[in-house]
C-alpha positions in Angstrom: 139.9 72.8 27.3 143.4 74.0 27.4 143.7 73.3 31.1 142.4 69.7 30.5 145.0 69.1 27.8 147.8 70.4 30.0 146.8 68.3 33.0 146.3 65.1 30.9 149.6 65.6 29.1 151.7 66.4 32.2 150.2 64.1 34.9 149.4 61.0 33.0 150.9 58.9 30.2 149.1 56.6 27.8 148.8 53.8 30.4 147.3 56.2 33.0 150.3 56.2 35.3 151.2 59.2 37.4 154.1 61.3 36.1 155.8 64.0 38.1 155.7 67.5 36.6 158.3 70.0 36.5 158.3 73.2 38.6 157.6 75.5 35.5 154.6 73.4 34.4 153.2 73.4 38.0 153.6 77.2 38.1 151.7 77.5 34.8 148.8 75.3 36.1 148.4 77.4 39.2 148.2 80.5 37.1 145.4 79.0 35.1 143.6 77.5 38.1 141.4 80.7 38.6 140.2 80.4 34.9 138.9 76.7 35.4 135.5 77.9 36.4 135.3 80.4 33.6 136.2 77.7 31.1 133.5 75.3 32.4 131.0 78.1 32.0 132.1 78.8 28.4 131.9 75.1 27.5 128.4 74.9 28.9 127.4 77.9 26.9 128.8 76.4 23.7 126.8 73.1 24.3 123.6 75.1 24.9 124.3 77.1 21.7 124.9 74.0 19.5 121.8 72.4 20.9 119.6 75.4 19.9 121.2 75.6 16.4 120.6 71.9 15.9 116.9 72.1 16.9 116.5 75.2 14.6 118.0 73.2 11.7 115.9 70.1 12.3 112.7 72.2 12.5 113.6 73.9 9.3 113.3 70.5 7.5 109.7 70.2 8.5 106.9 70.6 6.0 104.8 73.2 7.7 105.7 76.3 9.7 109.3 76.2 8.6 111.5 79.2 8.8 114.6 80.2 6.9 117.6 79.0 9.0 119.6 82.2 8.0 117.6 85.1 8.8 114.6 83.5 10.5 112.1 84.6 7.9 109.9 82.5 5.5 111.1 82.9 2.0 108.8 85.3 0.1 108.2 82.9 -2.7 107.2 80.2 -0.2 104.5 82.5 1.2 103.3 83.2 -2.3 103.2 79.4 -3.2 101.2 78.6 0.0 98.8 81.4 -1.0 98.5 79.9 -4.5 97.6 76.5 -3.1 95.0 77.9 -0.7 93.4 79.9 -3.5 93.3 77.3 -6.3 94.2 73.7 -5.2 91.7 73.7 -2.3 88.9 74.8 -4.7 89.9 72.0 -7.1 89.9 69.4 -4.3 86.5 70.6 -3.1 84.9 70.3 -6.5 86.6 66.9 -7.1 85.1 65.7 -3.7 81.6 66.8 -4.9 81.9 64.7 -8.0 83.4 61.8 -6.1 84.5 58.4 -7.5 87.6 58.3 -9.7 87.8 62.1 -9.8 88.1 62.3 -6.0 90.7 59.6 -5.9 92.7 61.2 -8.6 92.5 64.6 -6.9 94.1 63.0 -3.7 97.0 62.0 -5.8 97.3 65.6 -7.3 97.3 67.0 -3.8 100.2 64.7 -2.8 102.1 65.8 -5.9 101.8 69.4 -5.0 102.9 68.7 -1.4 106.0 67.1 -2.9 106.5 70.1 -5.0 106.1 72.5 -1.9 108.7 70.4 -0.1 111.1 70.9 -2.9 110.6 74.6 -3.0 111.1 74.8 0.7 114.3 72.9 0.4 115.5 75.2 -2.4 114.7 78.3 -0.3 117.1 77.1 2.4 119.9 75.5 0.4 122.4 76.4 -2.2 122.1 74.9 -5.6 123.1 71.2 -5.6 124.9 69.2 -8.2 122.9 67.8 -11.1 123.0 64.3 -9.6 121.8 65.5 -6.2 119.1 67.7 -7.7 117.8 64.6 -9.7 117.5 62.6 -6.5 115.8 65.5 -4.7 113.3 65.8 -7.5 112.4 62.0 -7.3 109.4 62.5 -5.1 107.8 64.7 -7.6 108.4 62.4 -10.5 107.0 59.4 -8.5 103.8 61.4 -7.8 103.4 62.3 -11.5 103.9 58.6 -12.5 101.3 57.5 -10.0 98.7 59.9 -11.5 99.4 58.9 -15.0 99.4 55.2 -14.1 95.9 55.5 -12.5 94.5 56.9 -15.7 95.9 54.0 -17.7 94.4 51.6 -15.4 91.0 53.1 -15.5 90.4 53.6 -19.2 86.9 52.2 -18.9 85.9 54.8 -16.3 83.0 57.1 -17.1 85.3 59.9 -16.0 88.0 59.1 -18.4 88.1 62.6 -19.9 88.6 64.0 -16.3 91.4 61.6 -15.6 93.0 62.3 -19.0 92.9 66.1 -18.5 94.9 65.6 -15.3 97.3 63.0 -16.6 98.2 65.1 -19.8 98.9 68.2 -17.8 100.4 67.0 -14.5 103.9 66.9 -15.9 103.8 70.7 -15.6 105.0 70.2 -12.0 108.4 69.4 -13.6 108.9 73.2 -14.2 111.2 73.3 -11.2 113.7 71.4 -13.3 113.3 73.7 -16.4 115.7 76.5 -17.2 115.6 79.2 -18.5 111.9 79.2 -19.4 109.8 77.3 -16.8 106.7 79.5 -17.5 106.2 78.5 -21.1 106.7 74.9 -20.2 103.7 75.1 -17.7 101.6 76.7 -20.4 102.4 74.0 -22.9 101.4 71.2 -20.4 98.3 73.1 -19.5 97.3 73.4 -23.2 97.5 69.6 -23.4 94.7 69.5 -20.8 92.3 71.7 -22.7 91.7 69.0 -25.3 90.0 66.8 -22.6 88.5 69.6 -20.5 86.7 70.8 -23.6 85.1 67.4 -24.0 84.1 67.5 -20.3 82.5 71.0 -21.0 80.8 69.6 -24.0 79.3 66.5 -22.2 78.2 68.4 -19.1 77.8 72.1 -20.0 74.0 71.9 -20.1 73.4 68.9 -17.7 75.6 69.3 -14.8 77.3 72.5 -13.6 79.5 70.5 -11.1 81.8 69.4 -13.9 82.0 72.9 -15.4 83.2 74.3 -12.0 85.6 71.4 -11.7 87.1 72.4 -15.1 87.4 76.0 -14.2 89.0 75.3 -10.8 91.6 72.9 -12.3 92.6 75.1 -15.1 93.0 78.1 -12.7 95.8 76.2 -10.9 98.0 76.3 -14.0 97.1 79.9 -14.8 97.9 81.0 -11.3 101.2 78.9 -11.3 102.2 80.7 -14.5 101.8 84.1 -12.8 103.7 82.9 -9.7 106.6 81.6 -11.9 106.8 84.8 -13.8 107.2 86.9 -10.6 109.5 84.5 -8.5 111.2 82.0 -10.9 111.3 83.7 -14.4 114.4 81.9 -15.5 114.4 78.9 -13.3 114.2 77.8 -9.6 115.5 80.4 -7.2 118.0 78.6 -4.8 119.2 80.3 -1.7 122.3 82.4 -2.2 123.4 81.7 1.4 122.3 79.0 3.5 122.9 75.4 4.3 125.5 73.8 2.1 124.1 71.0 0.0 124.2 67.8 2.2 125.0 64.4 0.9 122.5 62.9 -1.6 121.0 60.5 0.8 120.5 63.2 3.4 119.0 65.5 0.8 116.4 63.0 -0.2 115.3 62.3 3.3 114.9 65.9 4.0 112.7 66.6 1.0 110.5 63.5 1.6 110.3 64.1 5.3 110.7 60.4 5.7 112.1 58.3 8.4 113.2 55.4 6.3 117.0 54.6 5.9 119.1 56.7 3.7 119.9 55.5 0.1 123.6 55.8 -0.6 124.9 56.0 -4.1 126.5 52.7 -5.5 130.1 52.1 -4.7 132.6 53.0 -7.3 133.9 50.2 -9.6 137.1 48.4 -8.6 140.3 49.8 -9.9 141.7 48.3 -13.2 144.4 45.7 -12.8 148.0 46.9 -12.9 149.7 47.1 -16.2 152.2 44.3 -16.7 155.8 45.5 -16.5 157.9 45.5 -19.7 160.3 43.0 -18.2 158.4 40.4 -16.4 159.7 38.7 -13.3 159.3 35.4 -15.1 162.1 36.3 -17.6 165.1 34.0 -17.2 168.6 35.3 -17.0 169.2 33.7 -20.3 166.5 35.7 -22.1 168.0 38.9 -20.5 171.4 38.1 -21.8 170.0 37.5 -25.3 168.2 40.9 -25.3 171.4 42.6 -24.2 173.3 40.9 -27.1 170.7 42.0 -29.6 171.0 45.7 -28.5 174.8 45.4 -28.8 174.5 44.1 -32.4 172.0 46.8 -33.2 174.4 49.6 -32.0 177.3 48.0 -33.9 175.2 48.1 -37.2 174.3 51.8 -36.5 178.0 52.7 -35.9 178.8 51.6 -39.5 177.4 54.8 -40.9 177.4 54.9 -44.6 179.1 51.5 -44.8 175.8 49.9 -43.8 174.4 50.3 -47.3 177.0 47.9 -48.7 175.0 45.0 -47.2 171.9 45.8 -49.2 170.9 43.3 -52.0 170.4 44.5 -55.5 166.8 44.0 -56.8 166.3 43.5 -60.5 163.3 44.9 -62.5 161.6 41.5 -62.7 161.5 41.4 -58.9 159.9 44.9 -58.7 156.1 44.8 -58.1 155.4 48.1 -59.9 157.3 46.7 -63.1 156.2 43.1 -63.0 152.4 42.7 -63.4 152.6 39.1 -62.3 153.9 40.2 -58.9 151.0 42.5 -58.5 148.6 39.7 -59.1 150.3 37.6 -56.5 150.3 40.4 -54.0 146.5 40.8 -54.2 146.1 37.0 -53.7 148.5 36.7 -50.8 147.3 39.5 -48.6 148.2 39.3 -45.0 145.4 37.7 -43.0 143.1 40.1 -41.4 142.9 40.3 -37.7 140.5 38.0 -36.1 137.2 39.8 -35.4 136.6 40.0 -31.7 132.8 40.4 -31.2 132.0 43.5 -29.2 130.4 42.9 -25.9 126.6 42.8 -26.3 124.8 45.6 -24.8 122.1 44.5 -22.3 118.8 44.0 -24.0 116.0 46.4 -23.2 113.2 44.7 -21.2 110.4 43.6 -23.7 107.5 45.9 -24.0 104.4 44.8 -22.0 101.9 43.4 -24.4 98.2 43.8 -23.6 95.4 41.6 -24.7 93.2 43.0 -27.7 90.0 44.3 -26.6 86.7 44.6 -28.7 83.7 45.1 -26.4 80.7 47.3 -25.7 81.0 48.9 -22.3 78.0 50.8 -21.5 77.6 53.1 -24.5 81.2 53.0 -25.5 82.7 50.5 -28.0 86.3 49.8 -26.9 88.8 48.8 -29.7 92.2 48.5 -28.0 95.5 46.9 -28.7 94.5 45.3 -32.0 97.3 44.5 -34.3 97.4 43.1 -37.9 93.6 42.7 -38.1 92.2 43.7 -41.4 88.5 42.8 -41.2 87.3 44.3 -37.8 83.7 45.1 -38.1 81.3 46.8 -35.6 77.7 46.5 -36.9 75.5 46.7 -33.8 75.5 50.4 -33.3 73.2 53.0 -31.9 72.9 56.6 -32.1 74.1 57.3 -28.5 77.1 55.1 -28.7 80.7 56.3 -29.1 83.8 54.3 -30.4 87.2 54.6 -28.7 90.0 53.1 -30.7 93.4 53.0 -28.8 96.8 51.7 -29.6 95.9 49.7 -32.7 98.5 48.9 -35.4 98.1 47.7 -39.0 94.4 47.3 -38.4 91.3 48.2 -40.3 88.1 49.0 -38.6 84.7 49.2 -40.2 81.9 50.8 -38.1 78.4 50.4 -39.7 75.3 52.3 -39.0 75.0 55.7 -37.3 77.1 56.5 -34.2 77.6 59.5 -32.0 81.4 60.0 -32.2 84.7 58.1 -33.0 88.0 58.8 -31.2 91.3 57.5 -32.6 94.1 57.7 -29.9 97.7 56.6 -30.2 97.3 54.4 -33.3 99.8 53.5 -36.1 98.7 52.5 -39.6 95.0 52.4 -38.9 92.3 52.3 -41.5 88.8 53.5 -40.5 85.7 53.1 -42.5 82.4 54.4 -41.1 78.9 55.2 -42.4 77.6 58.1 -40.4 78.7 60.1 -37.3 76.5 62.8 -35.9 79.1 64.3 -33.7 82.8 64.4 -34.4 85.6 62.1 -35.4 88.8 62.9 -33.5 92.3 61.7 -34.3 95.1 62.4 -31.7 98.7 61.3 -31.1 98.6 59.0 -34.1 100.5 58.3 -37.2 99.7 57.1 -40.8 95.9 57.0 -40.4 93.4 56.7 -43.3 89.7 57.6 -42.8 86.9 57.0 -45.3 83.5 58.4 -44.9 80.7 56.5 -46.5 77.9 58.8 -45.3 78.0 62.0 -43.5 80.1 63.6 -40.7 80.0 67.3 -39.6 83.5 67.6 -38.1 86.9 65.8 -38.3 89.5 66.9 -35.7 93.2 66.1 -36.1 95.6 66.8 -33.3 99.3 65.8 -32.9 99.2 63.4 -35.8 101.7 62.8 -38.5 100.1 61.4 -41.7 96.4 61.5 -42.0 94.4 60.9 -45.2 90.6 61.6 -45.2 88.4 60.3 -48.0 85.1 62.3 -48.1 81.9 61.1 -49.7 79.5 63.2 -51.7 77.4 63.7 -48.7 80.2 64.8 -46.5 81.7 67.5 -48.8 80.7 70.2 -46.2 82.7 68.6 -43.4 84.9 70.9 -41.4 88.5 69.9 -40.8 90.1 71.2 -37.6 93.9 70.5 -37.2 96.5 71.4 -34.7 100.2 70.4 -34.3 99.8 67.9 -37.2 101.5 67.2 -40.5 101.1 65.4 -43.8 97.3 65.9 -43.8 95.5 65.4 -47.1 91.7 65.6 -47.9 90.6 63.6 -50.8 87.3 64.7 -52.4 85.3 62.6 -55.0 85.8 64.0 -58.5 84.6 62.2 -61.8 84.3 58.8 -60.2 87.7 59.1 -58.5 89.3 61.2 -55.7 91.1 64.5 -56.0 93.7 65.2 -53.3 94.0 68.5 -51.5 96.8 69.1 -48.8 95.9 70.8 -45.6 98.2 73.8 -44.9 100.9 73.2 -42.2 102.6 76.6 -42.4 100.9 80.0 -41.8 101.6 83.7 -42.2 100.3 86.2 -39.6 100.4 90.0 -40.3 99.0 93.1 -38.6 96.4 95.0 -40.8 96.2 98.0 -38.5 93.3 96.8 -36.3 93.9 93.0 -35.8 96.1 90.0 -36.7 95.3 88.4 -40.0 96.5 84.7 -40.4 96.5 83.0 -43.7 98.2 79.8 -45.1 101.8 80.5 -46.3 102.7 79.3 -49.8 106.0 77.4 -50.1 108.6 79.3 -52.2 111.0 77.6 -54.5 
């Protein structure tokens, strides 16, 4: 390289014309002539080395059989994660395929979500921690897979496997633990607990009729149980980024690496244009006359300042009738002649949020399920053609009253606001979940009422349903009204509990409010 530079600088100019060299330069070139072959060999070796490193770096971005680019070893937590997927995810996929239908389709989406998670962990094992903006973009494939899974459930609410789909949809956000710090483990547990509400319903429906669904529940829940153990061992306080490794590449490059995609890179938006320059104090448009006037004003000002104490002689005497604090009439005039307020300049309106998508109200019998969905402002909704094996599913209704006559198997209230429910008899359970301001009146009999994640629930029991069991979790403002002397007597359901150790076990009892 040095030889080439010397030759090019000594023998040629910028127009590629021959230039005679001096004796000293020619002597230096001859001394280095015997090194020319050595330099060529060194350059070839460097080229080969760069090629090897480039191939190693490229292969490290693949999804499978990728090694750490620093020491040539697979990160221990990557081996553990692959082992976890082999033990749990494959079993869940196998059981989902046995059931088939929507469950199998949903499972394929779950598999893709875990692949995206594995790609992220692989990236983290080889790179130093990126900036927050870069990390958000690298996490984008995981969030897209989660959204796909949840959207599939919303589009298939009429599916016979709706409880299966709901169990997955409610718990799949647990894959976001990679962005949680400092306690990713408890976050996974919280999301997994959300699935048990629906998996318990699956077990209830199929426990004595179809063992395939029982195996499906066990295999799915084991994924989250094993993941909690894995996080506790390798990522207790958050994702473990590589201490040494590739420096974080640009955002677009990082995204393509994690997705293993061949599509074009996505660059961040360009910065906004710079603000216009501030106007100068003395504009170029000022005429010489205005500059002269300003100079004269300044001279007059300095002349007045130089008067010293003599300047007070020019002040005018003010009599008492001209003083506002001594003349009430002047105070009244002052209040009337206030200086005009500044004109109000309306602030720029913020962009309006896109309107929420409105769904058509639904009231139909689908198989053995009554679907009451998206009803709003309806006060006389009646379902009277009921059978013992039918269930009612009430979803996203507002300011609505529903009356279910006859005897029915079960009733579910999901994501409703200001809903009134009146029913005759239920042989199974009435469940309220993710709702607010719900009122339930029992005309006949019901064995169990379950209230979960609900704020504000009033239950009016009948004489025949006094022995009803109330099961509640993560709810507030719950009141049970019991018939008493022709009226109702209200009893609040405890929300706060006290737990103590009695020497052999934990004892939990409602805590009385003090004060």
